[in-house]
Structures are given as structure tokens and as C-alpha cells.
C-alpha positions in Angstrom: -0.1 0.3 0.0 1.2 3.6 -0.6 1.8 6.3 1.2 -1.4 8.4 2.3 -2.0 11.6 4.0 -4.9 12.1 6.1 -6.4 15.2 7.8 -8.0 14.5 11.3 -10.6 17.1 12.1 -11.8 18.1 15.7 -15.1 19.3 15.9 -15.2 22.9 17.2 -17.6 21.9 19.9 -15.3 19.1 21.3 -13.7 19.4 24.4 -10.5 17.6 22.8 -7.6 19.7 21.5 -5.3 19.2 18.7 -2.4 18.7 21.1 -4.2 15.9 22.9 -4.7 14.0 19.3 -1.3 14.6 18.5 -0.1 13.4 21.7 -2.4 10.2 21.6 -1.2 9.5 18.1 2.5 9.9 19.3 1.7 7.6 22.5 0.2 4.9 19.8 3.5 5.1 17.9 5.7 4.4 21.1 3.3 1.7 22.3 3.0 -0.3 18.8 6.2 -1.7 17.5 4.5 -1.8 14.1 3.4 1.5 14.0 6.8 3.1 15.6 8.8 1.4 12.5 6.2 2.8 9.9 7.8 6.2 9.6 4.3 7.7 10.5 4.6 11.5 10.3 2.2 13.8 12.3 1.6 17.7 12.0 -0.5 19.5 14.6 -3.1 22.2 13.1 -5.6 24.7 14.5 -8.3 22.2 13.5 -6.9 19.1 14.4 -3.8 17.0 12.7 -2.3 15.9 9.7 -1.0 12.3 9.6 1.1 10.7 7.2 2.0 7.1 6.5 1.0 3.9 4.9 -2.6 3.7 4.3 -3.7 0.8 6.4 -1.7 1.9 9.5 -3.3 5.3 9.4 -6.6 3.9 9.5 -5.9 1.9 12.6 -4.3 5.2 14.1 -7.6 7.1 13.2 -9.6 4.4 14.8 -7.8 4.7 18.1 -8.1 8.6 18.0 -11.6 8.6 17.0 -12.4 6.9 20.4 -11.3 10.2 22.2 -14.7 11.8 20.9 -16.3 9.4 18.5 -19.0 11.7 17.2 -16.5 14.7 17.1 -13.4 13.5 15.4 -13.5 13.0 11.6 -11.0 12.1 9.2 -10.5 12.4 5.2 -7.6 11.9 2.8 -5.5 15.1 1.9 -4.5 15.9 -1.5 -1.0 17.0 -0.6 1.8 15.4 1.7 2.9 17.1 4.5 5.3 19.9 3.6 4.6 20.1 0.0 6.0 23.2 -1.4 3.4 23.3 -4.0 0.9 24.5 -1.4 3.6 26.4 1.0 2.2 30.0 1.5 6.0 30.9 1.4 6.8 29.6 -2.0 3.4 30.7 -3.4 4.0 34.2 -2.0 1.1 34.3 0.8 -2.8 33.9 0.2 -4.5 30.8 1.5 -3.7 27.1 0.7 -5.7 25.3 -1.9 -8.6 23.9 -0.4 -8.3 25.9 2.9 -11.7 27.6 2.4 -13.5 24.4 1.6 -12.0 22.9 4.9 -12.8 25.8 6.8 -16.4 25.4 5.8 -16.4 21.6 6.5 -14.9 22.3 10.0 -17.7 24.9 10.7 -20.3 22.1 10.0 -19.0 19.5 12.3 -21.1 20.5 15.2 -24.2 19.7 13.0 -22.8 16.4 11.8 -22.1 15.6 15.9 -25.9 16.5 16.3 -27.3 14.0 13.6 -24.5 11.3 14.9 -25.8 11.8 18.6 -29.4 11.2 17.4 -28.9 7.7 15.8 
């Protein structure tokens, strides 16, 4: 399986912080030898974290992280790897990153998604 980058979004109404998610991922990496050897990369963001590595291992990480707040933590693939110069604001001379406005809209809708999930 190939390398994948995922966005883990935390609903703005969650009590979980991006730092807590990152810490949980780092703990999983240190607790699980197969994950520790997999070269997983993690980057904390204002709305959650980016995590990069082999797809199957990322899905296992996301499953564990979602246990922290099952209806308030979401994940989706990201189109660019962590640190990709094509979307770096410094190399693009500023402005929002491609896809940022879409991500911002999705982030704002997460409390409504939580409400719907809580009802089922």
C-alpha cells in the first residue's frame, strides 16, 4: 500500500484539543512496534492534525483517535503530503492554501454532523 496523508478534524464543540490528538498518536506510535517502525509523520494544526504514512496503519491510528470523541473527530484524505512546496504559502507568495476555504466550511459544519450522529 502507498503513502497517504489524512486530515483529522476535531469538531469545534469538542473538548478534545489538537495537542491531545497529537499526543495520543505519538503515544500509539511508542506503544505499538509496527507503527513505530512505519515512519508515521504527524503535524498539529489549528483544527486537528495531519498524519502521513502507509494507508492501513493510518486507518488503525484514526480508529484509535476517534475513541477520544467518537462523534466529534473526523478524518478524510488530504491531497498533498505534509510540507509539500506546491501549497506552501512561502513559496506561493502568501494567500490561503488550496482547499483551505473548503476545509474551513467543513470544520464549521462539524457540530451539526455531531448532533445528527448523536441522534442515531
